[in-house]
C-alpha positions as CSV (number, residue, x, y, z in Angstrom):
1,M,-12.3,55.3,162.0
2,R,-11.0,58.7,162.8
3,R,-11.1,60.5,159.5
4,P,-14.8,60.1,158.6
5,A,-15.6,61.3,162.1
6,L,-13.3,64.2,161.6
7,L,-14.9,65.3,158.4
8,S,-18.4,65.2,159.8
9,L,-17.3,67.3,162.8
10,L,-15.1,69.7,160.8
11,A,-18.1,71.9,159.9
12,A,-19.3,72.0,163.4
13,T,-16.6,73.2,165.8
14,T,-12.9,73.5,165.9
15,A,-12.8,72.0,169.4
16,L,-14.5,68.8,168.3
17,T,-12.4,68.5,165.2
18,L,-9.3,68.6,167.4
19,A,-10.7,66.0,169.7
20,F,-11.3,63.5,166.9
21,A,-8.4,64.3,164.6
22,V,-5.3,63.4,166.5
23,P,-4.3,59.9,165.5
24,S,-2.6,57.4,167.7
25,R,0.6,57.4,165.6
26,A,2.4,59.7,163.2
27,A,3.1,59.0,159.5
28,E,5.5,56.2,158.7
29,D,9.1,57.3,158.2
30,A,10.2,57.5,154.6
31,V,12.4,54.7,153.3
32,V,15.3,55.2,151.0
33,I,14.9,52.9,148.1
34,P,16.6,52.3,144.7
35,A,15.2,53.6,141.5
36,P,13.5,51.0,139.3
37,T,15.7,49.0,137.0
38,M,12.8,49.0,134.5
39,D,11.0,52.2,133.4
40,A,8.5,53.3,130.8
41,A,9.9,54.2,127.4
42,P,10.2,58.0,126.6
43,A,6.9,59.4,125.4
44,S,5.3,62.6,124.2
45,G,2.3,64.3,125.6
46,I,0.8,64.3,129.1
47,Q,0.6,60.8,130.7
48,T,-1.6,59.5,133.5
49,A,-0.7,57.4,136.5
50,V,-3.2,56.4,139.2
51,V,-2.1,55.2,142.7
52,A,-3.7,54.6,146.0
53,G,-1.9,54.7,149.4
54,G,-4.3,55.4,152.2
55,C,-5.9,58.8,152.7
56,F,-5.7,60.7,149.4
57,W,-5.0,64.0,151.1
58,G,-1.4,63.1,151.7
59,V,-0.8,61.3,148.5
60,Q,-2.2,64.2,146.5
61,G,-0.1,66.6,148.5
62,V,3.1,64.7,147.8
63,F,2.5,64.8,144.0
64,Q,1.4,68.4,144.0
65,H,4.9,69.2,145.2
66,T,6.6,67.0,142.6
67,A,8.2,68.6,139.5
68,G,6.8,67.4,136.2
69,V,3.3,66.8,137.6
70,V,0.8,69.0,135.9
71,N,-2.2,68.0,138.0
72,A,-3.0,65.6,140.8
73,V,-6.6,64.9,141.7
74,S,-8.0,63.0,144.7
75,G,-10.7,60.5,143.8
76,Y,-11.9,56.9,143.8
77,A,-10.8,53.9,141.7
78,G,-11.8,50.2,141.8
79,G,-15.5,50.5,142.1
80,T,-18.5,51.8,140.1
81,K,-19.7,55.3,139.4
82,A,-22.8,54.8,141.5
83,T,-20.7,54.3,144.7
84,A,-18.0,56.9,144.0
85,D,-18.9,59.3,146.8
86,Y,-17.1,59.8,150.1
87,Q,-19.7,58.6,152.5
88,T,-20.4,55.4,150.5
89,V,-16.7,54.6,149.9
90,S,-16.0,55.1,153.6
91,S,-18.1,52.0,154.3
92,G,-15.3,49.9,152.8
93,R,-17.7,47.8,150.8
94,T,-17.6,49.5,147.4
95,G,-14.4,48.1,146.0
96,H,-13.1,51.7,145.7
97,A,-9.8,52.8,147.1
98,E,-9.0,56.5,147.8
99,S,-6.8,57.2,144.9
100,V,-4.9,60.0,143.2
101,E,-4.9,60.6,139.4
102,I,-1.5,62.0,138.4
103,K,-1.1,63.8,135.1
104,Y,2.5,64.2,134.3
105,D,5.0,65.3,131.7
106,P,7.2,62.4,130.8
107,K,9.9,64.7,129.6
108,K,10.3,66.0,133.1
109,I,9.5,62.9,135.2
110,S,9.2,59.3,134.4
111,Y,6.6,56.7,135.5
112,G,9.3,54.9,137.3
113,K,10.3,58.0,139.3
114,I,6.6,58.5,140.2
115,L,6.5,55.0,141.6
116,Q,9.8,55.5,143.5
117,I,8.3,58.5,145.2
118,Y,5.0,56.7,145.8
119,F,6.8,53.7,147.5
120,S,9.4,55.8,149.4
121,V,7.5,58.8,150.8
122,A,3.8,58.8,149.9
123,H,2.8,55.8,152.0
124,D,3.9,52.5,153.6
125,P,3.4,49.8,151.0
126,T,3.7,47.0,153.5
127,Q,0.4,47.8,155.3
128,L,-2.5,45.7,154.2
129,N,-5.9,47.5,153.9
130,R,-4.8,50.3,156.1
131,Q,-2.5,53.3,156.3
132,G,-1.5,54.7,159.7
133,P,-4.7,55.5,161.7
134,D,-7.0,54.7,158.8
135,T,-8.3,51.1,158.3
136,G,-10.4,49.4,155.6
137,T,-10.1,48.3,152.0
138,Q,-10.6,51.9,150.9
139,Y,-7.2,52.7,152.3
140,R,-5.4,49.9,150.6
141,S,-2.1,50.2,148.6
142,A,-2.8,49.8,144.9
143,I,-1.5,50.8,141.5
144,F,-4.1,51.2,138.8
145,T,-2.3,50.9,135.5
146,T,-3.4,52.6,132.2
147,S,-1.3,50.4,129.9
148,D,0.5,47.0,129.7
149,E,3.8,48.9,129.9
150,Q,2.8,50.5,133.2
151,K,1.7,47.1,134.5
152,K,5.1,45.6,133.6
153,V,7.0,48.4,135.2
154,A,5.0,48.4,138.4
155,E,5.2,44.6,138.8
156,A,8.9,44.5,138.0
157,Y,9.6,47.3,140.6
158,I,7.6,45.5,143.3
159,A,9.6,42.3,142.6
160,Q,12.8,44.3,142.6
161,L,12.1,45.9,146.0
162,N,10.8,42.7,147.5
163,G,13.9,40.9,146.3
164,A,16.2,43.5,147.9
165,K,14.2,43.3,151.1
166,V,14.1,47.1,151.1
167,F,11.2,47.3,153.6
168,G,11.9,44.2,155.7
169,K,8.3,43.1,155.0
170,P,6.6,42.0,151.8
171,I,5.0,44.8,149.8
172,A,1.2,44.6,150.0
173,T,0.5,46.8,146.9
174,K,-1.8,45.3,144.3
175,V,-1.4,46.1,140.6
176,G,-4.4,46.1,138.4
177,A,-5.8,47.8,135.3
178,L,-7.6,51.1,135.8
179,E,-11.3,50.8,134.7
180,A,-12.3,54.3,135.7
181,F,-11.3,57.1,138.0
182,Y,-13.9,59.3,139.6
183,P,-12.7,62.7,141.1
184,A,-13.6,63.2,144.8
185,E,-15.8,66.0,146.1
186,A,-14.5,69.5,145.8
187,Y,-13.8,69.8,149.5
188,H,-11.2,67.0,149.3
189,Q,-9.2,68.7,146.6
190,D,-6.0,70.6,147.7
191,Y,-6.8,69.6,151.2
192,L,-3.3,69.5,152.5
193,T,-2.5,72.9,151.2
194,L,-5.7,74.5,152.4
195,H,-5.6,72.9,155.9
196,P,-1.9,72.7,157.0
197,N,-2.8,73.2,160.6
198,Q,-5.5,70.5,160.7
199,P,-4.1,67.9,163.2
200,Y,-4.5,64.9,160.9
201,I,-2.6,66.8,158.1
202,A,0.1,68.1,160.4
203,Y,0.7,64.8,162.1
204,N,0.4,62.4,159.2
205,D,0.9,64.2,155.9
206,L,3.2,67.2,156.3
207,P,6.1,64.9,157.2
208,K,5.6,63.3,153.8
209,I,6.3,66.7,152.1
210,E,9.4,67.2,154.2
211,N,10.6,63.7,153.2
212,L,10.0,64.4,149.6
213,K,12.0,67.6,149.9
214,K,14.8,65.7,151.7
215,L,15.0,62.5,149.7
216,F,14.0,63.8,146.2
217,A,15.4,67.3,146.2
218,D,15.7,67.3,142.4
219,N,12.0,66.4,142.0
220,Y,10.7,68.7,144.7
221,I,8.9,72.0,144.0
222,E,8.1,74.4,146.9
223,K,4.9,75.8,145.3
224,P,2.3,73.1,144.9
225,T,0.4,72.5,141.7
226,L,-3.1,72.8,142.9
227,V,-6.3,71.4,141.3
228,N,-8.1,74.7,141.8
229,A,-5.4,76.7,140.1
230,S,-5.4,74.2,137.2
231,K,-9.1,74.7,136.8
232,A,-8.7,78.4,136.8
233,T,-6.2,78.4,134.0
234,N,-8.1,75.9,131.8
């Protein structure tokens, strides 16, 4: 796999980083999809959504540029606390998926809209246990729900999109209850913003931000809501 090799070399030399970082293909093109016909009921207070869609750098970056999101943290979901570290998760044997915990204001963005952005621009939901150049169960497409309502909305939306044959192939995204979310190491947070010229980011992830801006202009914010900035204000 390219990304673990990249991370181990990043601290060594820029030349080696460049050599290992450039993937064999660019990010998948965004797909224009309809909004969900079922959405979560209006709520008060900050809500939580957790999704997985390949490398968490890009998924986090997308939601950090999404209006109504108050914090988006890269991390791990699907496995135990004991194995929630990057090196172990990268083995693909922990049950974890690289995930993003999204804290959002439901008065500004709905759960359904978050899922629409997730399926449309954040990743390709038809890829099984992979995303672009990254392969393994840790890069699977998954929605970890925090309530029965989220489960119903997510499953209904997948059925809606599959029924409309929006993607041309069945959606591989699995829906399951969130047992726990474990934040990733500090060097993974805000990675897209901090390393825009890193070849993996430039090739795979920056196009996702442009697609968000293009397809979801009303939900796009130019200045990202960063984890480090959130910590500084708390």
